[in-house]
N, C-alpha and C positions, 0 to 999 in steps of 0.2 A: 545280763544279755537275757535274752528271751530265747528259750528253747520249747520244741515242738515236743508233743503231749499227745501221747496215745486216746486223750478222750478228745480229743480233736477229730470230726471225721475227716477221712482220706477222699479229699479230690481228685487225686490220681484214678482211684476205683470208682468214683461214685459222680463226681462231677461232670459239666459241657464239656464233651471231650475234644469237639477246636478250641476253646477257652484253656483248656490244661494244658494243651501241645503246646501252646503258644505259649504260656507262662510260665509253662516248663523250657519252653524253645530259646526266649530271648536273654534269660541270663547266661543259659550255655552258649548262647551266640556269642555275645559283649564278651563273656569268658573267652571263647576260643580267638576273637577279634584281637582282645589283648593278649595272650599267646602267640598271635601272630605277628603283633606291633613287637612284643617281645625279640621274638628271630629277628624279624625284620629289621630294627634297629641294629643290629648287630651290621646286617648289610649295607644299609645306609652308611653307617659312620666310617666303614672302614673302606667301603668304596669310594666316597668322599674324601677322605682328609690321608686313606694308608696308601690305595691305586687300585688295580683291576685286579692285580694279582695276590692281593688280601681278599679281596670277595670273590675271588672264586677260591682262594683256599678255604672261607669259612663256611661258606655255600656249597660247593659242590660236591668231590669224593668223600673230604670229611663228612659235613653235612648225612650224604647217603650209607656210610657206616655207621655214623651215629643213630641211625633213625633204626638199622638194620640192627641191632643190639636194644637199643630202648623199646625198639619197633615190639619185640619177641615178649619183654616182659608185659608191656603194655595191654597186650593181648590176652596175656595168660592172667593176670590181674582184672580184664572183665569179667572173667570167672567169677573175681569175690561180687562184684556191682551185681551182678544176675543172682547170683544166690541169696544176698543180701537184700535184694529189690522183691524178691520171692516170700522170702523167710518175714519182712517186713508188713508185705501183704497180706501174707496169712495169719500178721500177728502173733509170730512163734517169737517171741522177745530172747528166749536162752539160746536160743541158735543164732540170732542176730547178733547178740554179745560176743560169742564164741568163733561165729567168722570175722568178726572186724577184729580182734586180738589174731587170728592164723593169719591175716589180710596184712595186717602189720609187719608179722614176723615173716612173712612173704619178703615183701618190701624191702625190708634191710639185708637180709639174705641176699636176695634177686642181686639187690644197688652191690656189695660187696664182692661178685662175680661180676657183674658186666663190669664194675671199675677197675677189677685184675685185668680182664679179658683189653679192656679198652686201652689201658696204660701200655701192657705189653704189645698188643697186636698191632696197635695204629699205623708205624712204619712198615711194617711188611705188607698189612693190607691195602695202604696207600699205592706201594711201587706193584703190587699185585692188577691193581686197577688202569694201569700205565699211566700214572699222574703225571705231569708235566714237571720237567727239574725245576722250573721257575717257583711252584711252588708247592713241593713236596716238602722241605721245611718247614715252611709255613705253616700247611694243613698238619702234619705231625702234630708239631708243640700246639696248637690252638687243642687239638683232639685228646689228648695227655693232658692237661690242665681242665679242657671240659668233662673228663670222666673224674677228677677228683673230686667234684660236686653231684655225683649222679645219685649217692645214697639219700638226700635231703630231694631232689628231684622225684624218685620215685617214690618215696614218702608222700609226699604234697599231692600224687596223681592220684597215689591210692585214698588218700583220704578226701580230698574231692570226687572220687568214685563213691565213697561210701557215702558222703554227704548226699548224693545225685540218688543213690539207692532208693533213700529212705526221702526222697519227693524236695531237698534242699537244694536247689540251682543257684541261692541268690550269695551267699555266703563264696562258696570258690570262684564267684565272679568278684568281688570286693578283694579276696584275699590276691588275685590277679592282675588286678588293675593296681594295687599298693606292690607290690614284686615287680611290675611292668616299669613304674615309676620308676622305683629303687635302681632298676636295670639302665634305664636310659643315661640317668642322673649316673651313674657309676660308668657306663661305658665315654661321656662326653669327659668323665672325671679323669680315666686309665688311658685313654686313646687320645683326644684332643689337646689337652693338660699335663700328664705327665708321657705321652707318644712311647704308650706302650703295643702300641700298634696288637696284632691279634690275639699275643697274650695277656694285653690289658679286657679284649672284647669277652674272652674265657673267664678270667679272672671276675670281670662285671656280673656274668650270666650265672656262674658258679654261686657267686654271694648271693643275690639275689633268688636262686633258688633255697639259698637257706632260711633267709629271711622265711620263703611261704611256706615253707614246712613247718616251722615254727607258729604260724600263726594256725596253720590246719590244727598240728596236735593240739593248741590249748583250745580249739573248739571243740573238738572230740573230745578232750579232757574235763570241758568245762560243762557238757549238754548231762540233764537228767534221764534224756531218755533210752532206750534199749541198746544205744548203739553208740554209750557210755565207752570210752579208751581208759585204761587202766595199765600205767606203763608196766608195773608189775606182773599183770596176765599177759601180758606179749608173749604168746610162745603156741606152737603147732597143736592143733588137732587134728589127729590124723584122719576121721571120719571127712572131717569138714575141708581137707585141703584136698581129700580124694574131690570131693564134687567142686572146690574151684578147680582144679587141673582139670576136671572131666571136659568139663564147660569153655574154661578160657586155652587150656592148650592149643583147640583147634584155631582158634583166634591168631594165638603166639606162632601156630605155624605159617597159618595166614600170613600175618606181616611181616615175618622172615620169607617167604617166597615174592611179595613184594616187593620186600629191601632186594632180594638176591635180584628179581628181574631187574629192577632201578641200577643195582651194579653194572646189569648186563649196558645199561642203556647208559649211564654213566659213562662206563669202559668207552661206548660208541662214542661221546660226547667227547671226551678227553682225546680223542684221535684228530680231532677238529681243531684242536687248540686252546690257546687260554683266552681269545675273545669271545670264543664259541661255549668256553665253561661258563666266562663270566657271565654273559645272556641268558645262557640256561638256569643257573645261579637266580639273576633276576626275575629271570619270569617265571621262576617255582615261589616266588616273595608276592608277585600278583597274584600268579595260578590260582596260592595259599589261600585269597578269598574266597573262592570254590569251593574249595578241600574245607575250611574253617563252618562255613554255612551247613555243609552235605554233613560234614561231623557230627553238629551239634542238631540236625535232624534225626542221624544215627543213634545218637547218646538220649535224646528227648524217646524214641520209638523204643529204643530196647528196655528202656526205666519202668516205661510206660506196659507195656507187653508183659513186662515181670511181675509187676505189681497187681498186674488183672489177673495175670496166670494164676499167680499165688493165692488167688482172691475166687477163682475160681470165674471170673465176668469175662470167658472167652467169645460173648458176641462183641463187646466191647473191644477185643483185640484185634477183630476185624474191621470194623468200624472206623480204627484209629489208621488203620493201615492205606484206608481209602481218602481219607481226608488228608494223612502227612504224604502222601503221594500227589495228590492235587498240587498241595504247601510247595514240597519239592520242587514238583514239573517247573511250575510258576518263576521261583526263584531266578531256577537253572537260565530261563529264555530271559531272565531282568538281566542277569550275570553277565550271560554272552555277551549282548550287547553294549554292555557298561565297557566290560575289558577291550572289545573292539574297537570299541568307540575313543578310549580314554587312554590307547595302548602306548602311543610315543609319547604320555606323560607320565602314564606312570614308569615305563623305563628312566627315563629324563631324571629320576627321583633318587636312581643307583646309580648313576654313570651319567658322563658328558660326552663319552667317548662314540663317535657317529657308526662306527663298524661296528660297537655292541648293539646296540641299538638296533639296526636293519636284524642282525641276524635274530634278536628277539622278537621283532614284528614279525617275523616268517615264520616262529615255531609256533605263536599267538595265534594267527593264521588259522594252520593246522589242527589246532585242541579246541579253542576257546569255541566254538559254535556249536561243540559236539558235546556239550554238558551234559542235555539232557538224557543223553543215552546212558549216564552212571548211576539215575537216582534208585530204578529198582533194584541193585547192588546193595546201595546201602540202607534205601528204606526196608526192605523182604528181608534180608540179611539180619539187622538189626531188630527184629520182627521176632524171628525165627532162634536166634539167641536167648532174646529176654524169655523165652520158652522154655530152653533149655534142646532148642537142636543147634548144634555147633556141626558135626561133624562133616554134612554134607555139605550146606551153604561153603564150608572149607574148602571142601574137594572144586566145587565148582568155581569157584575163585581162583582156584589155583591153576585149575588146569584152563579156563578160558580166559585168565587175566595173566598169569604169573607165566606158565606155558607156553602158551600161544605169543606171549611178547618175547621170550627169549628166541621162539623158532623165528620170529619176524626178524629180529637183528642181527641172527647170529646167519641166517639163511637167506632174507631179502635184502640187507641194507648195505653188505660185502657190492652185489648184484647194481645198486643204483647208490652209490655213496654220498646221500646228501642230507643236512639237516631234517629239511622236512621228513626224509623216510622215514629216521628214525622218532620222530613227532607222531607220525601217522601210528604209530604200532597203540597209540591211546586210545583215540576214538575205535578203532578197530578190537582191542578187543574188549572196550567198557560196552559196545553192541552185544558182541557175542555172548560174554557171559551176564547182561541183563535177560537177554531172551531164554537162558537156562535157568536164572531165577524166577522168571514169569511163571515157563512148566509146573517145577517144581513147588510152587506158591498153590498152585492152581489144583496139582492133577498128583503132586509127592505123597497128601495123608502126614504131612507133619506136625499138625497138630493133634490130630487124634495119639500118634504116640507116642506124644511128648505128655498128654495126657495120661496114657496109658502107666510111662516109668513115673511119674509122681505120684500114683497110687502107692 
């Protein structure tokens, strides 16, 4: 296998900005698409072959709780991606090597903790969310089986983050394609042939995650570059772990706050019954088209900013922000049009229930036109994290999105208890938080402080 060598020029710090952003963006985008397909396949198969209760069980409260635990670790692990990108851009090979092994140790330890929490607390957490009785047991079983495979999932995500940090966004794409294909085949086998229901979906997902973890581990072990992985050297380096946590913990807290606010929203949705939960689950998969693209922009700009910050190319950071914002704005408008125009078709992929589809279309009409109001949060926040400024962006996101969203659902929704009132919390909080990010980016002096801390 051909590996990247340090003799080749680093196009992220030297190439044409818009071209390098796109070269990096598209593999991430396609990879995220297959990640979304990975998750959507579960919903489609159980929705079509098991029923709307199974659809609600795998994608409603269970999915929200899984995202709460997994999201915290993924935010925490983003600190490793930023640190590796900065060291790689600065050509500090020994620091890259040590950070890679510390990051993998964090994946294993973090995965063990999340697995234990997920298995032990899933039932109680589902009850606390007012999960309807008809899906409670199905959701609990799905979660417990899912969490048995969480360590391989975290190893894969950390390994992919390491590869992207050094500029390799293609191989994570290939791994996702293969694991997605495995997941689809296993879903069909376990659900449609062996009739295992939601348990079959969870087992298929866990096995596919093992496959993806093995592929990324082999790739890291075979490379000859500074990020080569040696199993015997996987251990914590206290100083580097501190650096990872310093940048990653705010992102982890932010992700947890996101998930906590989504728990409040999911609880509000649960009160409307199984049809609404199923519609919310299906819309979440349609809405995932937007999130996968914005996430790809976010990862791209974070890595781009991190490597250029490490190389001292601050002018390229500011130029890349303008270019990336333009691309994200165009994409968000286009997606709003596509999702609104094809809404009924999209929902028809998940269910034939007319009531569920009608509820989902109502949600879509509230949220989808406002996609453009979110882009500054992703692009500006990703840039700041890439340069090492993580705390204030986290606070702005937590207050502007999470806290405001909770206040809206606890104070306003009871006054007008409709699904559209719950859905409106999204465009409202995106708009407020985007204004905060724009002001901070232009007037906050964040880059100057990051430069001072790096000396």
